GUTORDREN-407111 format. One record per atom (N, C-alpha, C): z, y, x; residue in one letter. Coordinates in steps of 0.001 Angstrom, whole numbers, padded with zeros to 6 digits, always signed. Layout:
% residues N
ZYXA...
This chain:
% residues 115
+112871+104437+124267M+113505+103330+124496M+113656+103132+126036M+114928+102674+126316T+115222+102510+127682T+114667+101398+128420T+114478+101279+129763A+113850+100167+130287A+114518+098852+130171A+115867+098901+129964A+116608+097767+129857A+116378+096903+128528A+115778+097517+127650W+115549+096900+126297W+114102+096474+126273W+113906+095232+126506T+112562+094648+126340T+112493+093859+124875T+111340+093539+124584R+111243+092743+123374R+112068+091482+123438R+112125+090881+124480E+112963+089648+124647E+114460+089994+124527E+114981+091024+125102A+116254+091469+125045A+116557+091815+123505A+115758+092482+122852V+116087+092795+121465V+116054+091423+120584V+115152+090557+120765E+115092+089310+120034E+116247+088429+120310E+116919+088599+121490A+118080+087864+121960A+119376+088218+121287A+119446+089416+120597L+120531+090003+119935L+121023+089142+118768L+120104+088301+118259G+120479+087442+117181G+119869+087945+115838G+120131+087559+114644P+119528+087956+113458P+119821+089434+112985P+121027+090059+113395T+121291+091382+113204T+121995+092086+114310T+121984+093366+114432T+122695+094207+115315T+123431+095336+114658T+124081+095995+115394D+124750+097182+114813D+124180+098466+115138D+124611+099732+114517V+124010+100854+114680V+124087+101321+116120V+125214+101320+116770P+125338+101707+118110P+124306+101016+119074P+124100+099748+118865T+123128+098990+119832T+121759+099415+119381T+121527+099815+118183M+120146+100092+117736M+119942+101553+118227M+120910+102356+118295A+120696+103801+118757A+120411+103736+120396A+121052+102701+120956S+120802+102518+122389S+119326+102179+122735S+118844+101151+121853I+117430+100679+121952I+116541+101764+121864I+116746+102629+120768L+115870+103724+120296L+116037+104942+121198L+117162+104996+122027D+117497+106153+122848D+117796+107321+122120D+118653+107300+121080V+119122+108419+120401V+120545+108212+120131V+121259+109202+119809H+122796+109191+119556H+123002+108481+118263H+123977+107592+118304K+124414+106842+117188K+124916+107712+115961K+125323+108882+116137D+125778+109784+115033D+124457+110206+114230D+123457+110500+114963T+122103+110862+114383T+121609+109747+113429T+121728+108365+113722I+121329+107404+112932I+122222+107197+111696I+123598+107296+112051Y+124611+107210+110928Y+124327+108473+109947Y+124070+109583+110349A+123780+110734+109376A+122529+110586+108522A+121416+110067+109148L+120251+109576+108405L+120485+108628+107501L+121324+107639+107862I+121673+106570+106717I+122426+106963+105563I+123346+107862+106009R+124205+108410+104981R+123510+109268+103976R+122522+110037+104477R+121616+110944+103626R+120486+110211+102908R+120466+108892+103215G+119394+108067+102589G+117900+108373+103157G+117951+108983+104366E+116667+109431+105010E+116275+108255+106094E+116907+107359+106237W+116595+106510+107308W+115766+105380+106658W+114416+105220+106964T+113497+104388+106483T+112837+103546+107535T+113243+103569+108857A+112671+102794+109782A+112831+101267+109834A+114024+100929+109377T+114528+099656+109224T+115270+099428+107955T+115590+098176+107588R+116539+097903+106475R+117933+098237+106995R+118931+098589+106178V+120228+098683+106521V+121117+097747+105642V+121820+096856+106229L+122601+095884+105396L+124047+096340+105488L+124734+096803+104385P+126073+097174+104422P+126935+095880+104235P+127755+095710+105076L+128646+094496+105027L+130082+095066+105170L+130678+095382+104021G+131999+095972+104074G+131780+097340+104560G+132514+097703+105521R+132544+098964+106217R+131506+099013+107350R+130889+097790+107646K+130123+097767+108758K+128523+097789+108206K+127658+098423+109127L+126280+098498+108756L+125498+097571+109862L+124722+096592+109444K+123998+095733+110102K+122517+095992+109922K+121823+095853+111171I+120402+096086+111109I+119672+094825+111447I+118725+094394+110764P+117984+093143+111121P+117184+093346+112346P+117363+092496+113245T+116555+092646+114605T+115275+092480+114452T+114613+091565+113318R+113294+091537+113096R+112731+092887+112759R+113418+093737+112072D+112873+094967+111688D+112728+095853+112940D+113715+095800+113830L+113569+096587+115124L+112342+096018+116018L+112150+094842+116043V+110971+094365+116836V+109729+094757+116075V+109642+094649+114819D+108411+095150+114075D+108282+096689+114293D+109357+097377+114264L+109213+098883+114520L+108715+099188+115978L+109209+098450+116895L+108931+098786+118330L+107625+098139+118745L+107370+097047+118304Y+106162+096149+118710Y+105369+095763+117462Y+104697+096609+116908P+103885+096241+115774P+102884+095301+116116P+102785+094385+115239S+101741+093207+115348S+100278+093857+115185S+099388+093226+116003E+098016+093685+115869E+097344+093153+114454E+096697+094074+113914P+096048+093510+112681P+094904+092523+112946P+094835+091577+112059A+093915+090492+112191A+092529+090946+112251A+091728+090501+113380L+090343+090891+113385L+089582+090360+112455L+088703+091235+111811Q+087877+090658+110754Q+086686+089860+111491Q+086377+088692+111063V+085371+087837+111753V+084160+087946+110928V+083162+088316+111388S+081848+088402+110502S+081144+087063+110384S+080559+086720+109422P+079927+085446+109277P+078846+085272+110300P+078656+084041+110873A+077617+083666+111784A+076382+083961+111236A+075901+083643+110017V+074692+084150+109460V+074983+085085+108307V+074687+086358+108584P+074921+087246+107465P+073961+087096+106277P+074506+087293+105123S+073691+087205+103963S+072825+088396+103795S+071869+088482+102992Q+070885+089537+102830Q+071567+090761+102361Q+072662+090632+101501C+073315+091966+101097C+074884+091455+101164C+075581+092572+101241Q+077085+092294+101483Q+077834+092840+100128Q+077239+092678+098912H+078120+093124+097808H+078250+091899+096868H+078962+092262+095793I+079295+091287+094839I+078063+090862+093993I+078001+089556+093762E+076865+088957+092897E+077338+089104+091533E+076400+089316+090548Y+076795+089518+089113Y+075982+088366+088565Y+076396+087857+087330P+075871+086648+086623P+074475+087037+086184P+074202+088390+085801Q+072908+088720+085299Q+071741+088825+086404Q+072195+088737+087638V+071213+088931+088814V+070387+087523+088960V+069076+087757+088945T+068250+086450+089105T+067386+086741+090314T+066675+085744+090843A+065950+085769+092089A+064816+086869+092047A+064389+087240+090900S+063295+088131+090632S+063855+089631+090364S+065185+089799+090067T+065737+091059+089798T+066491+091654+091013T+065969+092792+091518P+066574+093383+092784P+068001+093939+092180P+068889+094051+093129H+070199+094725+092903H+069941+096196+092756H+070647+096740+091782A+070536+098135+091641A+070989+099036+092770A+072030+098670+093399S+072626+099503+094480S+072028+099439+095754S+071252+098317+096096C+070723+098422+097441C+069239+097926+097221C+068812+097455+096227G+067313+097041+095998G+066898+095831+096543G+067898+095060+097131C+067540+093780+097680C+067485+092672+096618C+066713+091643+096925T+066556+090540+096039T+067429+089302+096628T+068341+088828+095813P+069175+087798+096226P+068379+086484+096666P+068869+085758+097540V+068265+084578+098028V+068363+083527+097014V+067650+082473+096992E+067511+081417+095925E+068803+080713+095687E+069640+080638+096659S+071010+079898+096489S+071896+080869+095767S+071699+082196+095639A+072612+083021+094960A+072294+083194+093478A+071272+082483+093052V+070675+082539+091714V+071809+081746+090882V+072153+082329+089774I+073071+081552+088668I+072066+081163+087684I+072170+079781+087531R+071381+079116+086524R+072381+078452+085526R+071782+078438+084124P+072686+077613+083130P+072719+076169+083463P+073681+075598+083134L+073692+073999+083129L+072658+073359+082422L+072252+072222+082774R+071253+071401+081978R+071884+070941+080691R+071112+071035+079575G+071798+070491+078407G+072628+071441+077708G+072882+072754+078297A+073770+073513+077715A+073144+074553+076802A
């Protein structure tokens, strides 16, 4: 990518761009991209054929060049005793088979009254 193409410059292109502009952004020859598209090997972005013209969504280019950071997993403020799925047959006196822990009282599943 050349120094002239910043994220803001790519986003300012509008909703779509053409292959020569994309080639300039990626710093490759446009014929290389056209050949990859023609052979069906171009998978970096979507290609929108509009008559004889090929348009590339600028959002795809931004996502390709500047991938978003994955969301950080936030751990609970107060961790539970175990971090696995509760099963209906687990009671306060039955330890879990996989970890051997005993669930806390709030994790006990009780039948409804009168049921």
